[in-house]
N, C-alpha and C positions, 0 to 999 in steps of 0.2 A: 258206865262208871257211876259211882255214887256222887251225888251233889247235894249240898245242904238245902233245906227248905227255904232258908233265907235267900240263898243265891238264886234259886228258881223263881221266888216271888219278885226279887229285884229285877231280873232280866225280863220277866213277863210284864212287869209294870213299865219298864223302859220301852219295851216294844209297843205296848198299847198306847203310851203317850206319843211315841213317834208316829204311829199310824194315824192317830187322831189329828196330829198337826199336819200330816201329809194331806189329809182330807180338807184342811182349812188353810191352804197355802197363802191366802190373801190376808190373813190376820196380821196384827201389828207385830213388828220385830223389836219394839223398844226394849223389852227385857233382855234380849240378846245383845243389843247395842250398848247397854249399860253394864254388861258383864266385864269382868277383868280379862285382860289379854294374857294373863299367866295361865299355863297349863293346869287344868283341873283333873287331877289324877283319878278322881271318882268317876268322871265322865268316861275316861279311857277304860277303867275297870268294867263299868257297866256295859259299854259297847262290846268289849271282848267276851264278857260272860254271855251276852246274847248271841253274838256271831258264832261262838265256839260251843254253843249248847247242842246237846244231842238232838233236840227238836229239829235242827236244820240239817241233820244227817250228812254232815261233811261238805255241804255247799257245792256239790258236783255241778259243773256247767250244764245248764239245761234242766236242772232238777227243781222240784218245788222248794227245797230248802234254800237254794240260791235265789230263787224268786223272792222268798220271804226276806232274805238278807238284803236284797236290792231295794225292796220296799222300805225296810228299816232305814237304810242309808238315805234314800230319797226323803223320808220323813225328817231325818235330822237336817238335811240341806234346807228343806222348807222352813224348819224351825229357826234356822240361823238367818233366814231372809235371803238366801242365795237365789239368783235367777235360774229358772229351769233352762238347762242347756242341751236337752235331748231333742226328741222328735215331737213336732206338733205342740210346742209349748209345755212339754212335760220334762221331767228329770230323766226319762228313760230313752236311751238310744238302743232300739231293738235290732238284734243281729240274727240273721238266719244262718243256720249251720247244717252241715251234713255230717252225720256220725256214722262211722263204720265199725262193725264188730267182725272179727275173723271167725269163720265157722271152724271150730277147733279140729274137727275130723277131716278137714279138706286139704291142708297143705301137703304137697308132694315135692320132692327134689330128686330127680333121677339123673344119672350120669352114664354116658356112653362114650368110651374113648375111641380114638381113631384106629386103635389096634384091635378093637372088638370087645374089650372088657366093658362090662356094664354092672352097675350097682345102684342102690337107692339109699338115701339118707332118711332117717326116721325123725319125724316131728313129735315132740320138741326136744328129743334127746340129742340129735345131731345138728339140727338147725332150727331157727326161729323165723317166723314170718309175721307180717302185720296186715291190717286191713287195706284193701284197695278202694279208694274213694271215688274212682272213676267208673269201674265196672264191678258188678257183683260176681261175675265169673271171669277169671283171667288165667290164661295158659300161654306160655311162651317156650319155644324150643329154639336154641341158638348156640353157636360156638361161644367159648369163653376166653377171656383175655385178662391177664393181670395188669393193673395200671398203677402200681405203687400206692401212693396215698390218694390218687384220683383227684389231684388239684392242678388247676391251671392258674398260675399267678405271675403274669408278666411283671407286676410291680416288684417282685422278689426274684426275677429272673429264674422262674421255676415253672416247668410244664411237664407233668407226668404223662401227658398224651403225645408229646413230641415223637414223631416217627412211628406211631402205632395207629392202626386202623381199627376203630371200634364200631363202625357202621354195621347195624344189624346184629350186634353181638351183646352178650351179657358180660359186664365188667365185674372183676373182683378187685376190691379196693381196701387197703388198710384203713382202720379207724385212725383218727387223729391227724397229726401234721409233723413235719420235720422239726427236730429240736432247735434248728437255727432260726425258725420263724419267730418274729416278735409276738409276744403273748396275745395282745388284743387284736392286732391285725391278723395274726395267724388264726385265732379262733373264729374270726369272721370268714376268712377264706376257706377254712376247713369245716364250716358248719354243714350240717346235713343237707340243708336246702341248696347251698352253693355246690356241694359235691354232686348232687343229683342234676343240677343245672349243667355243670361241666359235661357230664356223661350224656345227657339228653341232647345238648347242642351238637354233639359229635355223632349222633345217630344211634347211640346205644339203646337196647330194648329191655334191658334188665340190669339190676344192681345188687351185688352180693357183697356184704361187709365182712371183712376179716379182722377180728380184734387183734391189735398189736399186743406183744407181751406186756407192755406197760398197762394197756387198757384191761387186759385179762387179770392182771394182778390187782388193779384198783377196783374193778367191777367184774368179778368172776362170772363165767357163763351160767353157772348154776343159780346165781342171784338174778340174772336176766330172766330166767324162767319164771320168776315170781310175777312177771308182768304180762304173761301171754294173754290174759283176758282183758287187758286194757284197750279201750276204744281209741280210735283215731278220729280227729275232728278237724274240719276246716270251715271257714265262713264261705258262704255261697255268693258268687259274683252275680251281677245283673243278667249275665247270659246263662245262668243256671249251673255253671261249672264251679267246682271247688277251687278256692284260691291257693296259690303257692303249691301246686301239685304238677308234676311232670307226667302228663298222660302217656307219653311215649315209653316210659319205663314200666312195662307191663308186669314184670316179675321182680320180686325182691326177697332177700333172705339174709340171715345173720348166722354165720357158721361157728360151731364149737371147735376147739383146738384139735381134737382127733379127726373131725371131718376135714378140716383144713389140710392136715398132714396127708390124709388119704387122697384128697383131690390133687394136691401139688405133686404127689408121687407119680402122677401120670405123665408129668413133663420132665424136662431136663434140669429144672431148678427146684430142688426140694425147699420146703418152707423153712427148714433149719438154716439154709444158706441166706434166705431173705432176713431171718431174725439176726443172723450174724452181721449182716450189713447194717441193720438198725442199731445193733449194739456198738458198732464202730462209727455211729453218726453218719452213715452213708445213706443216700437215698436210692432205693432199689429201682432198677430199670423195668419198664414194662415188657411183657413177653406173652405170646400166645401159649395156651395150654391145649394140647392136641385132644380135645374132647368137646362134646356137645352136651348141654344140660337142658332139662325140661323142668320148668317151675310152674306150679299151678296152685290156686287157692280160690276159696269162695268167701264172699263178704256179704253181710246183711247191712243195708243202708236204712237210716232213719233221718228224717228231716225234723229239726227242732229249732227253737229260738232261745236266746238268752240275752239279758240286758247289760249294757254299760249304764252307769248312773253318772249324770253330768250336772254339776252345779257351778254357777259363775258368780263371782264377786266383781261387780263392775268397778273399774278404776276411776280415780278422781280427776285425772288430767284429761282435758277435752280432746287431746290428740293421742296421747299414749294409751288411753283406755281401749283403743282399738288393737293393741298388742296384748298377747296373753302368755302368762307363765302357767304351765300345766303341772299340777301335782297328780301323780298316779299311785294307786295301790290296787292290787288284785284282790277281789272279794271272793273268788271261787277257791275251792280246794278239790280233793280227789274223791270225796264221797265215801261210800261203804265198801269195805274190802271183801273180796271173795276168799275167805279163810276159815279155818276151824276155830279160831280164837273166839272167846266169849264176847269180847268187845270188838266189834267190826267197824265202828264209826270213827273215821279219821276227822277229828274235830277241827284241826288246823288252827289252833290257838296262836301259835307263833307264826304259822304259815297259812294265811296271812291276816288273821283277825287282828293281830297286833298292829301291822302296818296300816290296815284299813281304819282301825280305831284312832291311830295317830293322825291319819288323814282327816278324819271327821273333827277331831279336836283342833287341829290346825285351822280348819275351815271356820270353826266357831271363833277361834282367837282373831282371825282376820276380820270376820264379820263384826266383832266387838270393838274394833278400832273406831275412835271418834271420826277420823277421816280415812277413807280407804287409801291404799297405796296408789301410785300414779297409773300403773298398768293394771289391767284386769287379771284375775286369777281364775283358772279353771280347776275345779276339784273333780277328779275322774276316778271312780271305782270301776275297774275293768273286769270283765269276765274272761274265761278261757285261758288264763295264763298257764295253768297246769297242762293245757292241751297244746301249747306251742305259741304262747304270747298272742293269742288270737284276738282278744278284745282290744288290746292296745294297737295291734296291727290294723284292725278295722278302723279305729278312731283316727289313727295317724294318717291313714289314707283317705278317710271320709269324715273329716272333722265337721263339727256343727258350726264352726266359725271359719273364716277364710284360712286355709292352710298356711299361706305366707305370713300370716299374723301370729302364728305360734312361734314364740321366740326361744323358749327353753322348757325342758322337762326335768322335774325332780321326782325320782321314783323311790317308793318306800316298799320294800319287800323283805319280809322275814327278819325284822330286827330281833336279835337275841337279847332278851330282857331279863336274864337270870343272874346277871352280875352288873355292878356299877362300872361302866366303862369310862376311860379317860381320854379316848380318842375316837375318831370316826374315819371310815374309808369311803371315798367317793369315786366309785368306778366310773371311768369316762371323763373325769375332771381334767386330766392332762391333755385332752384333745381340743379344748377351747378355753376362752377367757372365763368360763364359769369357775375355774379353779380359784381365781382371786376372790370371787363372790363367796365360795364355800369357805375359804380360809378366813375371810372377814367374819363370817357367821360363827365359825367355831371359836374364834378369838373372843367374840362377844359373850359366848357361853362359858368360856374358861376351859375349853378342851382343845386338843390338837387334831390336825389332819394328817393321817398317815398314808404311806404308799400301799399299794396292793400287796399283801403278804402271801397271796396264793395265786400267782400268775398262771400256774399250771392248771388251775381249775377253770380258766376261761370264763369267769363270771361276767365279764363285760357283755357277752352275747346271750346271757341266760336269764334275763329279766326284761320287764316291759319297756324300759328306757331304750332298748336296742331297736324297737319298732320306730321310735321317733328319730333316732340316729339315721336309720335307713331312709327317712324322708327329709334328711338334711337339717334336722333340728338339734342343736346342741343339748346334751342331756347328761345327767349324773344319776347314779344309783347309789344311794346313801345307806350305809349299814354301820352299826356300832363296831368299833375296832376291837382289838384283842388286848389292849392295855387296860389294866384294872386300877381303879382308885384304891383298892385294897391290895397291898403287896403280897398278901398270902394267897391271892387268887390268880390263877393263870387263865386269862381269857381264852386262849387258844384251846385249852383243855375243856373249858365250858362249852365252846362251840363244837368240838369234836364229840363230846358226850351227847349233845343234842342230836347231831347228825347220826351218831351210832345207835341211839336208843329210841328217839321219838320222831325223827324227820320222816314225814309221809307215813306215819304209823298212828294207831289209836292213842298212843301215849302223848301225842301233842295236844294236850287238853289243859284245862284250867287248874289241874292239880300240880302243875309244875311250879317250882319255887321262884315266882316272879319277884323282881326287885323293882318296885314301882318308881323309885327315884330314877332308875335308868330310863323308864318310859317318859318321865318328866324331862330329863336331859335331851332325849332323842326328839321329843316334840319341840323343845325350845330351839334346837339347832335347825330343824326343818323350817320352823317359822321364820327364823332369822335369814335363812338362805332365800326363801321366797320374798321376804321384805326387801332384801338387798337387790334381788333381780328385778322386782317390780318398781323400784324407785330409782335405780341407777340411770344415768343419762343415756347410755348407749345400750342397745340390745347385745346379747352375747355374740361373739364371733368365733369361728373356727380358727385354730392356730395356722399360721402360714405353712403351707406344704403338708398339712395333716391329711392322711389318706382318706379318712371318713368325710372330712369337709370337702376335699377335692372330688371325691367320688359321688357324694350324695347331695351336696349343697346345690340349690336351684338358682343361686345368684348368677 
């Protein structure tokens, strides 16, 4: 894309200054301490111009571009006088990853019915598969069984596996969850990781996903084919195995609608009958399909590393300074596209150079206070969000301070800054006392707190705060709302336009029509939330009877 010489010079100068400061972390911080605590929009602009520059090639996890971005962020933290919160007295928490790429010529899916009929599905026209992070060559032959949504949720008196034996079998499971499930609890129970866990715990050896009609309408199979070259990645545990992987599930696939119809035609219940049950809000029962399938694939493995960047502002209270409020924003993006388009660089300006830039400016504002807040604050730029919330998951499980002293997480991911919003949405706030803190902060800035307007999108489980929730730490994911200060602008249409044109595409760059007053407001709100949490008398608590608190809290 075309960029002005002035913008290029500005971003290069900012980067050079940050790297110079990073090399001189012990220098005086008096200049920062004397700065105003009001958001400086020029700082945010400069950060975004650098992080979203073509030079960084889309900040793919494990790439040189993301390493440069991390060095830049560390330099800013050093300039503000934050304490290094990474490994060995640095700002870097280094994470080892295993990256898998599917060998595109390798996937096979063959079917042999009990009646003797046999056929094969073609990759990728009939089915999709993904990398196997456990074995480079994987083949499994087993009977198949349909298990409805593939969810076991005693909390909701629901068990798709009741009365069905899946030991040594390959399960076929609908995507999504029953309509009756509460949004946030349901999205947790129906997450891919949990569905795999339910199957593996019962002895299944493979997992095939069947898109529901609603899923197919929202995300057509032909669109899914655009991601066949995407890598899969997990951080590596001390024992050398990838985290959050079910090694017993040897085979996996995602079926196209015609393939689903052909497979179900082998049994007594056609897929049309299952769809009719879904249309009537009925949960389909599990049943065996009289056939055996063979799944095979090859994967190439690569070991790599990528950093989280951790800076700490020490609190002023001699006791409460041992407790930490954690701000998070992911600094990675999806890198360079494999496409025929001229511009292949996914710059990730909105996703998430904007959130990372607000994180850095919020850190500067806190460091500029004459007296720090009572509690300490961790500013954490995480890697691997686009690969499955990996950097946040690693830090939440392996924090560089005692885990029990992490009291709250405020997550900043993809704030839409192309209109001046009049409200914010705090996903997760309803689960803990943090809602009161967020409401107080928004009131201070003169905007309102709105409920989740998109419960069907399950956003509560789709960003880095979810990793902290699963470690029992109350968290909120803050985004601008859809109410506009300008009555002529429909905020929901602005968001949909971004999602439809620039999300995860090269168009998410600095040529978008940013409204910098929106960035100022978003920074002010986040600063106020952190200030409230860091100074309030009591640490946040989970609401009485809340599923996430009851399930994950370590008290």
